[in-house]
N, CA, C, O and the ligand as a Tripos MOL2 file, in Angstrom:
@<TRIPOS>MOLECULE
protein
  297   295    75     0     0
PROTEIN
NO_CHARGES

@<TRIPOS>ATOM
      1 N          62.8240   52.7880  -30.2500 N.3       1 MET1
      2 CA         63.2200   53.4680  -29.0340 C.3       1 MET1
      3 C          63.4700   54.9530  -29.3020 C.2       1 MET1
      4 O          64.1560   55.2750  -30.2720 O.2       1 MET1
      5 N          62.9690   55.8300  -28.5210 N.am      2 LYS2
      6 CA         63.1970   57.2790  -28.6670 C.3       2 LYS2
      7 C          64.1490   57.7690  -27.6750 C.2       2 LYS2
      8 O          63.9600   57.6360  -26.4650 O.2       2 LYS2
      9 N          65.1590   58.3280  -28.1800 N.am      3 THR3
     10 CA         66.1130   59.0560  -27.1760 C.3       3 THR3
     11 C          65.8960   60.5360  -27.4750 C.2       3 THR3
     12 O          65.0340   60.9690  -28.2390 O.2       3 THR3
     13 N          66.7550   61.2440  -26.8020 N.am      4 GLU4
     14 CA         66.6920   62.7470  -26.9630 C.3       4 GLU4
     15 C          66.8210   63.2160  -28.4680 C.2       4 GLU4
     16 O          66.1730   64.1340  -28.9700 O.2       4 GLU4
     17 N          67.6810   62.5020  -29.0490 N.am      5 GLU5
     18 CA         67.8860   62.9880  -30.5260 C.3       5 GLU5
     19 C          67.4800   62.0700  -31.6340 C.2       5 GLU5
     20 O          67.3370   62.4590  -32.7920 O.2       5 GLU5
     21 N          67.2990   60.8350  -31.2390 N.am      6 LYS6
     22 CA         67.0630   59.8300  -32.2770 C.3       6 LYS6
     23 C          65.9820   58.9260  -32.0330 C.2       6 LYS6
     24 O          65.5760   58.7470  -30.8840 O.2       6 LYS6
     25 N          65.4460   58.2980  -33.0890 N.am      7 ILE7
     26 CA         64.5750   57.0960  -32.9730 C.3       7 ILE7
     27 C          65.4980   55.9170  -33.4890 C.2       7 ILE7
     28 O          66.0760   55.9460  -34.5760 O.2       7 ILE7
     29 N          65.5640   54.9290  -32.6240 N.am      8 ILE8
     30 CA         66.4270   53.8700  -32.9910 C.3       8 ILE8
     31 C          65.6140   52.5710  -33.0190 C.2       8 ILE8
     32 O          64.7260   52.3410  -32.1980 O.2       8 ILE8
     33 N          65.9510   51.7650  -33.9700 N.am      9 CYS9
     34 CA         65.3400   50.4030  -33.9970 C.3       9 CYS9
     35 C          65.6500   49.5570  -32.7640 C.2       9 CYS9
     36 O          66.8090   49.2620  -32.4740 O.2       9 CYS9
     37 N          64.6170   49.1780  -32.0570 N.am     10 ASN10
     38 CA         64.8200   48.3100  -30.8550 C.3      10 ASN10
     39 C          65.4670   46.9530  -31.1940 C.2      10 ASN10
     40 O          66.0530   46.3070  -30.3260 O.2      10 ASN10
     41 N          65.3570   46.5470  -32.4150 N.am     11 CYS11
     42 CA         65.8480   45.1460  -32.7920 C.3      11 CYS11
     43 C          67.3310   45.2450  -33.2000 C.2      11 CYS11
     44 O          68.1440   44.5270  -32.6180 O.2      11 CYS11
     45 N          67.7190   46.0690  -34.1410 N.am     12 CYS12
     46 CA         68.9990   46.0760  -34.6670 C.3      12 CYS12
     47 C          69.8840   47.3970  -34.3330 C.2      12 CYS12
     48 O          71.0230   47.5630  -34.7700 O.2      12 CYS12
     49 N          69.2660   48.2190  -33.5830 N.am     13 ARG13
     50 CA         69.8610   49.4280  -33.1620 C.3      13 ARG13
     51 C          70.2430   50.5290  -34.1890 C.2      13 ARG13
     52 O          70.9650   51.4980  -33.9550 O.2      13 ARG13
     53 N          69.6250   50.2120  -35.3950 N.am     14 LYS14
     54 CA         69.8410   51.2330  -36.4540 C.3      14 LYS14
     55 C          69.1900   52.4860  -36.1800 C.2      14 LYS14
     56 O          68.0570   52.4990  -35.6970 O.2      14 LYS14
     57 N          69.8770   53.6360  -36.4760 N.am     15 VAL15
     58 CA         69.2230   54.9500  -36.2930 C.3      15 VAL15
     59 C          68.2260   55.1160  -37.4020 C.2      15 VAL15
     60 O          68.6010   55.1290  -38.5750 O.2      15 VAL15
     61 N          66.8740   55.2530  -37.0390 N.am     16 ILE16
     62 CA         65.8900   55.4150  -38.0190 C.3      16 ILE16
     63 C          65.6630   56.8300  -38.4250 C.2      16 ILE16
     64 O          65.4050   57.1460  -39.5860 O.2      16 ILE16
     65 N          65.7660   57.6850  -37.4230 N.am     17 ALA17
     66 CA         65.4330   59.1630  -37.7460 C.3      17 ALA17
     67 C          66.2890   59.9780  -36.6620 C.2      17 ALA17
     68 O          66.4550   59.5650  -35.5140 O.2      17 ALA17
     69 N          66.7720   61.0850  -37.1120 N.am     18 GLU18
     70 CA         67.4220   61.9590  -36.2610 C.3      18 GLU18
     71 C          66.4670   63.1580  -35.8950 C.2      18 GLU18
     72 O          65.6960   63.6110  -36.7410 O.2      18 GLU18
     73 N          66.5280   63.6000  -34.7700 N.am     19 ARG19
     74 CA         65.7390   64.7740  -34.3490 C.3      19 ARG19
     75 C          65.8920   65.9510  -35.2640 C.2      19 ARG19
     76 O          66.9700   66.2380  -35.7820 O.2      19 ARG19
     77 N          64.7790   66.6250  -35.4490 N.am     20 ASN20
     78 CA         64.7040   67.7700  -36.3650 C.3      20 ASN20
     79 C          65.2430   67.5120  -37.7870 C.2      20 ASN20
     80 O          65.5980   68.4380  -38.5150 O.2      20 ASN20
     81 N          65.2870   66.2620  -38.1380 N.am     21 ALA21
     82 CA         65.6160   65.9660  -39.5600 C.3      21 ALA21
     83 C          64.3230   65.1750  -40.0140 C.2      21 ALA21
     84 O          63.5280   64.6050  -39.2660 O.2      21 ALA21
     85 N          64.2770   65.2560  -41.3560 N.am     22 ILE22
     86 CA         63.1140   64.5390  -41.9360 C.3      22 ILE22
     87 C          63.5330   63.0680  -41.9100 C.2      22 ILE22
     88 O          64.6110   62.7100  -42.3840 O.2      22 ILE22
     89 N          62.6270   62.1840  -41.3230 N.am     23 PRO23
     90 CA         62.9280   60.7130  -41.3700 C.3      23 PRO23
     91 C          63.2050   60.2010  -42.8010 C.2      23 PRO23
     92 O          62.3830   60.3830  -43.6990 O.2      23 PRO23
     93 N          64.3130   59.5920  -42.9880 N.am     24 MET24
     94 CA         64.5930   59.0530  -44.2480 C.3      24 MET24
     95 C          64.0370   57.6850  -44.5210 C.2      24 MET24
     96 O          64.1690   57.1440  -45.6190 O.2      24 MET24
     97 N          63.4160   57.1360  -43.5130 N.am     25 ALA25
     98 CA         62.8630   55.7710  -43.6280 C.3      25 ALA25
     99 C          61.6300   55.7410  -42.7780 C.2      25 ALA25
    100 O          61.5690   56.4190  -41.7520 O.2      25 ALA25
    101 N          60.6580   54.9840  -43.1700 N.am     26 ASP26
    102 CA         59.5240   54.7800  -42.4660 C.3      26 ASP26
    103 C          59.7470   53.6360  -41.5060 C.2      26 ASP26
    104 O          60.6350   52.8080  -41.7090 O.2      26 ASP26
    105 N          58.9500   53.5880  -40.4690 N.am     27 TYR27
    106 CA         59.2130   52.5970  -39.3800 C.3      27 TYR27
    107 C          58.0410   52.2740  -38.7650 C.2      27 TYR27
    108 O          57.0040   52.8870  -39.0180 O.2      27 TYR27
    109 N          58.1030   51.2070  -37.8370 N.am     28 LEU28
    110 CA         56.9610   50.7490  -37.1150 C.3      28 LEU28
    111 C          57.1040   51.2930  -35.6860 C.2      28 LEU28
    112 O          58.1320   51.1070  -35.0350 O.2      28 LEU28
    113 N          56.0120   51.9910  -35.2010 N.am     29 HIS29
    114 CA         56.0400   52.4960  -33.8650 C.3      29 HIS29
    115 C          54.8890   51.7500  -33.1720 C.2      29 HIS29
    116 O          53.7430   51.7850  -33.6190 O.2      29 HIS29
    117 N          55.2470   51.0480  -32.0200 N.am     30 VAL30
    118 CA         54.1990   50.3490  -31.2590 C.3      30 VAL30
    119 C          54.0850   51.0370  -29.8450 C.2      30 VAL30
    120 O          55.0720   51.3710  -29.1910 O.2      30 VAL30
    121 N          52.9240   51.1940  -29.4850 N.am     31 GLU31
    122 CA         52.6030   51.7520  -28.0800 C.3      31 GLU31
    123 C          51.5670   50.8690  -27.5200 C.2      31 GLU31
    124 O          50.4970   50.7310  -28.1120 O.2      31 GLU31
    125 N          51.8160   50.2780  -26.4430 N.am     32 LYS32
    126 CA         50.7790   49.3530  -25.8730 C.3      32 LYS32
    127 C          50.5410   49.6830  -24.3700 C.2      32 LYS32
    128 O          51.4860   49.6730  -23.5810 O.2      32 LYS32
    129 N          49.3400   49.9610  -24.0030 N.am     33 GLU33
    130 CA         49.0150   50.0790  -22.5640 C.3      33 GLU33
    131 C          48.2610   48.7740  -22.2640 C.2      33 GLU33
    132 O          47.1920   48.4680  -22.7910 O.2      33 GLU33
    133 N          48.9870   47.9770  -21.2870 N.am     34 TRP34
    134 CA         48.3320   46.8050  -20.8690 C.3      34 TRP34
    135 C          47.1970   47.0280  -19.9210 C.2      34 TRP34
    136 O          47.2580   47.9140  -19.0680 O.2      34 TRP34
    137 N          46.2290   46.2910  -20.0450 N.am     35 GLY35
    138 CA         45.0930   46.4040  -19.1850 C.3      35 GLY35
    139 C          44.8120   45.4550  -18.0810 C.2      35 GLY35
    140 O          45.6870   44.6450  -17.7750 O.2      35 GLY35
    141 N          43.7250   45.4730  -17.4790 N.am     36 TYR36
    142 CA         43.4280   44.6550  -16.3770 C.3      36 TYR36
    143 C          43.5820   43.1790  -16.6250 C.2      36 TYR36
    144 O          44.0360   42.4640  -15.7310 O.2      36 TYR36
    145 N          43.2400   42.6990  -17.7570 N.am     37 PHE37
    146 CA         43.2560   41.1880  -18.0300 C.3      37 PHE37
    147 C          44.5930   40.7240  -18.5530 C.2      37 PHE37
    148 O          44.6700   39.7020  -19.2350 O.2      37 PHE37
    149 N          45.6810   41.4760  -18.2390 N.am     38 SER38
    150 CA         47.0700   41.0450  -18.6100 C.3      38 SER38
    151 C          47.7950   40.8540  -17.2840 C.2      38 SER38
    152 O          47.2650   41.1600  -16.2160 O.2      38 SER38
    153 N          48.9880   40.3540  -17.3750 N.am     39 ASN39
    154 CA         49.9090   40.3890  -16.2440 C.3      39 ASN39
    155 C          50.6520   41.6450  -16.1220 C.2      39 ASN39
    156 O          51.5000   41.7820  -15.2400 O.2      39 ASN39
    157 N          50.3720   42.5820  -16.9770 N.am     40 LYS40
    158 CA         51.1520   43.8140  -16.9860 C.3      40 LYS40
    159 C          50.2600   45.0120  -16.7880 C.2      40 LYS40
    160 O          50.5510   46.0770  -17.3320 O.2      40 LYS40
    161 N          49.1150   44.8790  -15.9830 N.am     41 ASP41
    162 CA         48.2310   45.8120  -15.8160 C.3      41 ASP41
    163 C          48.8500   47.2270  -15.4280 C.2      41 ASP41
    164 O          49.6500   47.3820  -14.5050 O.2      41 ASP41
    165 N          48.3920   48.1930  -16.2190 N.am     42 GLY42
    166 CA         48.9090   49.5630  -15.9760 C.3      42 GLY42
    167 C          50.2920   49.8050  -16.5100 C.2      42 GLY42
    168 O          50.8200   50.9000  -16.3120 O.2      42 GLY42
    169 N          50.9160   48.8550  -17.1750 N.am     43 GLN43
    170 CA         52.2570   49.0690  -17.8700 C.3      43 GLN43
    171 C          52.0840   49.5420  -19.1590 C.2      43 GLN43
    172 O          51.1540   49.0920  -19.8280 O.2      43 GLN43
    173 N          52.8750   50.4260  -19.6400 N.am     44 LYS44
    174 CA         52.9140   50.8620  -21.0220 C.3      44 LYS44
    175 C          54.1800   50.5000  -21.6370 C.2      44 LYS44
    176 O          55.2260   50.7810  -21.0520 O.2      44 LYS44
    177 N          54.1900   49.8830  -22.7950 N.am     45 GLN45
    178 CA         55.3590   49.4690  -23.4580 C.3      45 GLN45
    179 C          55.3940   50.2420  -24.8150 C.2      45 GLN45
    180 O          54.3610   50.5730  -25.3980 O.2      45 GLN45
    181 N          56.5470   50.4860  -25.2410 N.am     46 GLU46
    182 CA         56.6830   51.2850  -26.4350 C.3      46 GLU46
    183 C          58.0350   50.8030  -27.1540 C.2      46 GLU46
    184 O          59.0680   50.6550  -26.5010 O.2      46 GLU46
    185 N          57.9780   50.5910  -28.4010 N.am     47 PHE47
    186 CA         59.1700   50.2790  -29.1500 C.3      47 PHE47
    187 C          58.9810   50.6920  -30.6840 C.2      47 PHE47
    188 O          57.8900   50.9160  -31.2090 O.2      47 PHE47
    189 N          60.2120   50.7550  -31.3030 N.am     48 ASP48
    190 CA         60.2550   51.0600  -32.8030 C.3      48 ASP48
    191 C          60.9540   50.0990  -33.5210 C.2      48 ASP48
    192 O          62.0100   49.6840  -33.0430 O.2      48 ASP48
    193 N          60.5310   49.6470  -34.6450 N.am     49 LEU49
    194 CA         61.3430   48.7540  -35.4570 C.3      49 LEU49
    195 C          61.4830   49.3990  -36.9010 C.2      49 LEU49
    196 O          60.5910   50.0140  -37.4850 O.2      49 LEU49
    197 N          62.7480   49.1510  -37.3620 N.am     50 CYS50
    198 CA         62.9880   49.5250  -38.6760 C.3      50 CYS50
    199 C          62.1840   48.6410  -39.7580 C.2      50 CYS50
    200 O          61.6900   47.5710  -39.4030 O.2      50 CYS50
    201 N          62.0750   49.0470  -40.9230 N.am     51 GLU51
    202 CA         61.2910   48.2170  -41.8530 C.3      51 GLU51
    203 C          61.8050   46.8280  -42.0470 C.2      51 GLU51
    204 O          61.0180   45.8910  -42.1810 O.2      51 GLU51
    205 N          63.2270   46.6480  -42.0690 N.am     52 ASP52
    206 CA         63.8250   45.3260  -42.2220 C.3      52 ASP52
    207 C          63.3770   44.4850  -41.0260 C.2      52 ASP52
    208 O          62.8490   43.3940  -41.2390 O.2      52 ASP52
    209 N          63.5510   44.9140  -39.8360 N.am     53 CYS53
    210 CA         63.2160   44.1260  -38.6500 C.3      53 CYS53
    211 C          61.7960   43.8500  -38.6190 C.2      53 CYS53
    212 O          61.4010   42.7560  -38.2180 O.2      53 CYS53
    213 N          60.9580   44.7930  -39.0280 N.am     54 CYS54
    214 CA         59.4920   44.6390  -39.0440 C.3      54 CYS54
    215 C          59.2600   43.4150  -39.9640 C.2      54 CYS54
    216 O          58.6280   42.4350  -39.5710 O.2      54 CYS54
    217 N          59.7850   43.5070  -41.1810 N.am     55 ASP55
    218 CA         59.4930   42.4780  -42.1540 C.3      55 ASP55
    219 C          59.9040   41.0320  -41.5630 C.2      55 ASP55
    220 O          59.1730   40.0480  -41.6710 O.2      55 ASP55
    221 N          61.0490   41.0230  -40.9830 N.am     56 ALA56
    222 CA         61.5560   39.8390  -40.3000 C.3      56 ALA56
    223 C          60.5830   39.2950  -39.2230 C.2      56 ALA56
    224 O          60.3260   38.0980  -39.0950 O.2      56 ALA56
    225 N          60.0650   40.2880  -38.4610 N.am     57 TRP57
    226 CA         59.2040   39.8860  -37.3960 C.3      57 TRP57
    227 C          57.9280   39.2490  -38.0200 C.2      57 TRP57
    228 O          57.4930   38.1490  -37.6820 O.2      57 TRP57
    229 N          57.3930   40.0270  -38.9320 N.am     58 ILE58
    230 CA         56.1780   39.5850  -39.5920 C.3      58 ILE58
    231 C          56.3000   38.1970  -40.1980 C.2      58 ILE58
    232 O          55.3940   37.3700  -40.0930 O.2      58 ILE58
    233 N          57.4640   37.9560  -40.8470 N.am     59 LYS59
    234 CA         57.7070   36.6600  -41.4370 C.3      59 LYS59
    235 C          57.7190   35.5040  -40.3780 C.2      59 LYS59
    236 O          57.4550   34.3450  -40.6990 O.2      59 LYS59
    237 N          58.0380   35.8770  -39.1020 N.am     60 SER60
    238 CA         58.0550   34.8450  -38.0850 C.3      60 SER60
    239 C          56.5960   34.5280  -37.5170 C.2      60 SER60
    240 O          56.4190   33.5930  -36.7350 O.2      60 SER60
    241 N          55.6610   35.2770  -37.9120 N.am     61 LEU61
    242 CA         54.3190   35.0400  -37.4730 C.3      61 LEU61
    243 C          53.6630   33.7640  -38.2330 C.2      61 LEU61
    244 O          53.8740   33.5430  -39.4260 O.2      61 LEU61
    245 N          52.9170   33.0240  -37.4850 N.am     62 GLN62
    246 CA         52.3800   31.7410  -38.0210 C.3      62 GLN62
    247 C          51.2780   32.0960  -39.0650 C.2      62 GLN62
    248 O          51.0620   31.3160  -39.9920 O.2      62 GLN62
    249 N          50.6000   33.2180  -38.9380 N.am     63 ILE63
    250 CA         49.5650   33.7040  -39.7810 C.3      63 ILE63
    251 C          50.0570   34.9120  -40.3210 C.2      63 ILE63
    252 O          50.3290   35.8140  -39.5290 O.2      63 ILE63
    253 N          50.2350   35.1020  -41.6410 N.am     64 PRO64
    254 CA         50.8020   36.3850  -42.0730 C.3      64 PRO64
    255 C          49.9950   37.5800  -41.7370 C.2      64 PRO64
    256 O          48.7750   37.4900  -41.5970 O.2      64 PRO64
    257 N          50.6160   38.6590  -41.6070 N.am     65 ALA65
    258 CA         49.8860   39.8200  -41.3410 C.3      65 ALA65
    259 C          48.9330   40.2740  -42.4650 C.2      65 ALA65
    260 O          49.2700   40.0870  -43.6340 O.2      65 ALA65
    261 N          47.8020   40.8410  -42.1730 N.am     66 ALA66
    262 CA         46.8940   41.2510  -43.1980 C.3      66 ALA66
    263 C          47.5630   42.4240  -43.8680 C.2      66 ALA66
    264 O          48.1180   43.3150  -43.2250 O.2      66 ALA66
    265 N          47.4890   42.3920  -45.1980 N.am     67 SER67
    266 CA         48.1730   43.5290  -45.9130 C.3      67 SER67
    267 C          47.2630   44.0060  -47.1760 C.2      67 SER67
    268 O          46.6880   43.2060  -47.9140 O.2      67 SER67
    269 N          47.2160   45.2980  -47.3100 N.am     68 GLN68
    270 CA         46.5080   45.8470  -48.4860 C.3      68 GLN68
    271 C          47.1370   46.9660  -48.9590 C.2      68 GLN68
    272 O          47.9180   47.6480  -48.2950 O.2      68 GLN68
    273 N          46.7770   47.1960  -50.2330 N.am     69 GLU69
    274 CA         47.3960   48.4090  -50.9000 C.3      69 GLU69
    275 C          46.6410   49.7200  -50.4280 C.2      69 GLU69
    276 O          45.4100   49.7570  -50.4370 O.2      69 GLU69
    277 N          47.3930   50.7720  -50.0260 N.am     70 VAL70
    278 CA         46.7300   52.0050  -49.6920 C.3      70 VAL70
    279 C          47.0800   53.0920  -50.6940 C.2      70 VAL70
    280 O          48.2330   53.4920  -50.8520 O.2      70 VAL70
    281 N          46.0420   53.5450  -51.3550 N.am     71 THR71
    282 CA         46.2760   54.4930  -52.4910 C.3      71 THR71
    283 C          46.4100   55.9540  -52.0170 C.2      71 THR71
    284 O          46.9520   56.8260  -52.6960 O.2      71 THR71
    285 N          45.8880   56.1460  -50.8280 N.am     72 GLU72
    286 CA         45.8040   57.4840  -50.3320 C.3      72 GLU72
    287 C          47.1940   57.7550  -49.6560 C.2      72 GLU72
    288 O          47.5910   57.0300  -48.7440 O.2      72 GLU72
    289 N          47.8980   58.7770  -50.1080 N.am     73 PHE73
    290 CA         49.1560   59.1250  -49.3730 C.3      73 PHE73
    291 C          48.9730   60.2680  -48.4510 C.2      73 PHE73
    292 O          48.5590   61.3310  -48.9120 O.2      73 PHE73
    293 N          49.2330   60.1540  -47.2380 N.am     74 VAL74
    294 CA         49.1000   61.2400  -46.3200 C.3      74 VAL74
    295 C          50.4320   62.0530  -46.1090 C.2      74 VAL74
    296 O          50.4530   63.0150  -45.3410 O.2      74 VAL74
    297 ZN         66.0870   47.1360  -37.2890 Zn       75 ZN75
@<TRIPOS>BOND
     1     1     2 1
     2     2     3 1
     3     3     4 2
     4     3     5 am
     5     5     6 1
     6     6     7 1
     7     7     8 2
     8     7     9 am
     9     9    10 1
    10    10    11 1
    11    11    12 2
    12    11    13 am
    13    13    14 1
    14    14    15 1
    15    15    16 2
    16    15    17 am
    17    17    18 1
    18    18    19 1
    19    19    20 2
    20    19    21 am
    21    21    22 1
    22    22    23 1
    23    23    24 2
    24    23    25 am
    25    25    26 1
    26    26    27 1
    27    27    28 2
    28    27    29 am
    29    29    30 1
    30    30    31 1
    31    31    32 2
    32    31    33 am
    33    33    34 1
    34    34    35 1
    35    35    36 2
    36    35    37 am
    37    37    38 1
    38    38    39 1
    39    39    40 2
    40    39    41 am
    41    41    42 1
    42    42    43 1
    43    43    44 2
    44    43    45 am
    45    45    46 1
    46    46    47 1
    47    47    48 2
    48    47    49 am
    49    49    50 1
    50    50    51 1
    51    51    52 2
    52    51    53 am
    53    53    54 1
    54    54    55 1
    55    55    56 2
    56    55    57 am
    57    57    58 1
    58    58    59 1
    59    59    60 2
    60    59    61 am
    61    61    62 1
    62    62    63 1
    63    63    64 2
    64    63    65 am
    65    65    66 1
    66    66    67 1
    67    67    68 2
    68    67    69 am
    69    69    70 1
    70    70    71 1
    71    71    72 2
    72    71    73 am
    73    73    74 1
    74    74    75 1
    75    75    76 2
    76    75    77 am
    77    77    78 1
    78    78    79 1
    79    79    80 2
    80    79    81 am
    81    81    82 1
    82    82    83 1
    83    83    84 2
    84    83    85 am
    85    85    86 1
    86    86    87 1
    87    87    88 2
    88    87    89 am
    89    89    90 1
    90    90    91 1
    91    91    92 2
    92    91    93 am
    93    93    94 1
    94    94    95 1
    95    95    96 2
    96    95    97 am
    97    97    98 1
    98    98    99 1
    99    99   100 2
   100    99   101 am
   101   101   102 1
   102   102   103 1
   103   103   104 2
   104   103   105 am
   105   105   106 1
   106   106   107 1
   107   107   108 2
   108   107   109 am
   109   109   110 1
   110   110   111 1
   111   111   112 2
   112   111   113 am
   113   113   114 1
   114   114   115 1
   115   115   116 2
   116   115   117 am
   117   117   118 1
   118   118   119 1
   119   119   120 2
   120   119   121 am
   121   121   122 1
   122   122   123 1
   123   123   124 2
   124   123   125 am
   125   125   126 1
   126   126   127 1
   127   127   128 2
   128   127   129 am
   129   129   130 1
   130   130   131 1
   131   131   132 2
   132   131   133 am
   133   133   134 1
   134   134   135 1
   135   135   136 2
   136   135   137 am
   137   137   138 1
   138   138   139 1
   139   139   140 2
   140   139   141 am
   141   141   142 1
   142   142   143 1
   143   143   144 2
   144   143   145 am
   145   145   146 1
   146   146   147 1
   147   147   148 2
   148   147   149 am
   149   149   150 1
   150   150   151 1
   151   151   152 2
   152   151   153 am
   153   153   154 1
   154   154   155 1
   155   155   156 2
   156   155   157 am
   157   157   158 1
   158   158   159 1
   159   159   160 2
   160   159   161 am
   161   161   162 1
   162   162   163 1
   163   163   164 2
   164   163   165 am
   165   165   166 1
   166   166   167 1
   167   167   168 2
   168   167   169 am
   169   169   170 1
   170   170   171 1
   171   171   172 2
   172   171   173 am
   173   173   174 1
   174   174   175 1
   175   175   176 2
   176   175   177 am
   177   177   178 1
   178   178   179 1
   179   179   180 2
   180   179   181 am
   181   181   182 1
   182   182   183 1
   183   183   184 2
   184   183   185 am
   185   185   186 1
   186   186   187 1
   187   187   188 2
   188   187   189 am
   189   189   190 1
   190   190   191 1
   191   191   192 2
   192   191   193 am
   193   193   194 1
   194   194   195 1
   195   195   196 2
   196   195   197 am
   197   197   198 1
   198   198   199 1
   199   199   200 2
   200   199   201 am
   201   201   202 1
   202   202   203 1
   203   203   204 2
   204   203   205 am
   205   205   206 1
   206   206   207 1
   207   207   208 2
   208   207   209 am
   209   209   210 1
   210   210   211 1
   211   211   212 2
   212   211   213 am
   213   213   214 1
   214   214   215 1
   215   215   216 2
   216   215   217 am
   217   217   218 1
   218   218   219 1
   219   219   220 2
   220   219   221 am
   221   221   222 1
   222   222   223 1
   223   223   224 2
   224   223   225 am
   225   225   226 1
   226   226   227 1
   227   227   228 2
   228   227   229 am
   229   229   230 1
   230   230   231 1
   231   231   232 2
   232   231   233 am
   233   233   234 1
   234   234   235 1
   235   235   236 2
   236   235   237 am
   237   237   238 1
   238   238   239 1
   239   239   240 2
   240   239   241 am
   241   241   242 1
   242   242   243 1
   243   243   244 2
   244   243   245 am
   245   245   246 1
   246   246   247 1
   247   247   248 2
   248   247   249 am
   249   249   250 1
   250   250   251 1
   251   251   252 2
   252   251   253 am
   253   253   254 1
   254   254   255 1
   255   255   256 2
   256   255   257 am
   257   257   258 1
   258   258   259 1
   259   259   260 2
   260   259   261 am
   261   261   262 1
   262   262   263 1
   263   263   264 2
   264   263   265 am
   265   265   266 1
   266   266   267 1
   267   267   268 2
   268   267   269 am
   269   269   270 1
   270   270   271 1
   271   271   272 2
   272   271   273 am
   273   273   274 1
   274   274   275 1
   275   275   276 2
   276   275   277 am
   277   277   278 1
   278   278   279 1
   279   279   280 2
   280   279   281 am
   281   281   282 1
   282   282   283 1
   283   283   284 2
   284   283   285 am
   285   285   286 1
   286   286   287 1
   287   287   288 2
   288   287   289 am
   289   289   290 1
   290   290   291 1
   291   291   292 2
   292   291   293 am
   293   293   294 1
   294   294   295 1
   295   295   296 2
@<TRIPOS>SUBSTRUCTURE
     1 MET1         2 RESIDUE 1 A MET
     2 LYS2         6 RESIDUE 1 A LYS
     3 THR3        10 RESIDUE 1 A THR
     4 GLU4        14 RESIDUE 1 A GLU
     5 GLU5        18 RESIDUE 1 A GLU
     6 LYS6        22 RESIDUE 1 A LYS
     7 ILE7        26 RESIDUE 1 A ILE
     8 ILE8        30 RESIDUE 1 A ILE
     9 CYS9        34 RESIDUE 1 A CYS
    10 ASN10       38 RESIDUE 1 A ASN
    11 CYS11       42 RESIDUE 1 A CYS
    12 CYS12       46 RESIDUE 1 A CYS
    13 ARG13       50 RESIDUE 1 A ARG
    14 LYS14       54 RESIDUE 1 A LYS
    15 VAL15       58 RESIDUE 1 A VAL
    16 ILE16       62 RESIDUE 1 A ILE
    17 ALA17       66 RESIDUE 1 A ALA
    18 GLU18       70 RESIDUE 1 A GLU
    19 ARG19       74 RESIDUE 1 A ARG
    20 ASN20       78 RESIDUE 1 A ASN
    21 ALA21       82 RESIDUE 1 A ALA
    22 ILE22       86 RESIDUE 1 A ILE
    23 PRO23       90 RESIDUE 1 A PRO
    24 MET24       94 RESIDUE 1 A MET
    25 ALA25       98 RESIDUE 1 A ALA
    26 ASP26      102 RESIDUE 1 A ASP
    27 TYR27      106 RESIDUE 1 A TYR
    28 LEU28      110 RESIDUE 1 A LEU
    29 HIS29      114 RESIDUE 1 A HIS
    30 VAL30      118 RESIDUE 1 A VAL
    31 GLU31      122 RESIDUE 1 A GLU
    32 LYS32      126 RESIDUE 1 A LYS
    33 GLU33      130 RESIDUE 1 A GLU
    34 TRP34      134 RESIDUE 1 A TRP
    35 GLY35      138 RESIDUE 1 A GLY
    36 TYR36      142 RESIDUE 1 A TYR
    37 PHE37      146 RESIDUE 1 A PHE
    38 SER38      150 RESIDUE 1 A SER
    39 ASN39      154 RESIDUE 1 A ASN
    40 LYS40      158 RESIDUE 1 A LYS
    41 ASP41      162 RESIDUE 1 A ASP
    42 GLY42      166 RESIDUE 1 A GLY
    43 GLN43      170 RESIDUE 1 A GLN
    44 LYS44      174 RESIDUE 1 A LYS
    45 GLN45      178 RESIDUE 1 A GLN
    46 GLU46      182 RESIDUE 1 A GLU
    47 PHE47      186 RESIDUE 1 A PHE
    48 ASP48      190 RESIDUE 1 A ASP
    49 LEU49      194 RESIDUE 1 A LEU
    50 CYS50      198 RESIDUE 1 A CYS
    51 GLU51      202 RESIDUE 1 A GLU
    52 ASP52      206 RESIDUE 1 A ASP
    53 CYS53      210 RESIDUE 1 A CYS
    54 CYS54      214 RESIDUE 1 A CYS
    55 ASP55      218 RESIDUE 1 A ASP
    56 ALA56      222 RESIDUE 1 A ALA
    57 TRP57      226 RESIDUE 1 A TRP
    58 ILE58      230 RESIDUE 1 A ILE
    59 LYS59      234 RESIDUE 1 A LYS
    60 SER60      238 RESIDUE 1 A SER
    61 LEU61      242 RESIDUE 1 A LEU
    62 GLN62      246 RESIDUE 1 A GLN
    63 ILE63      250 RESIDUE 1 A ILE
    64 PRO64      254 RESIDUE 1 A PRO
    65 ALA65      258 RESIDUE 1 A ALA
    66 ALA66      262 RESIDUE 1 A ALA
    67 SER67      266 RESIDUE 1 A SER
    68 GLN68      270 RESIDUE 1 A GLN
    69 GLU69      274 RESIDUE 1 A GLU
    70 VAL70      278 RESIDUE 1 A VAL
    71 THR71      282 RESIDUE 1 A THR
    72 GLU72      286 RESIDUE 1 A GLU
    73 PHE73      290 RESIDUE 1 A PHE
    74 VAL74      294 RESIDUE 1 A VAL
    75 ZN75       297 GROUP 0 **** ****
């Protein structure tokens, strides 16, 4: 969740990053615009999860998330 000053984890409400500060942690940002074949046509949803909550969420998936090593650092 983005507020004026902070990025906050939507799951545990932890402050992930403060405005104008270098983020001290990486996090998951999700933006989804639902389309015609959904019940949410035209709705945009957006949320942020800290790494811990993202890990917990992924663990709850029936099929594990695809994962690979990325050697290129951006
Ligand atoms: Zn969290």
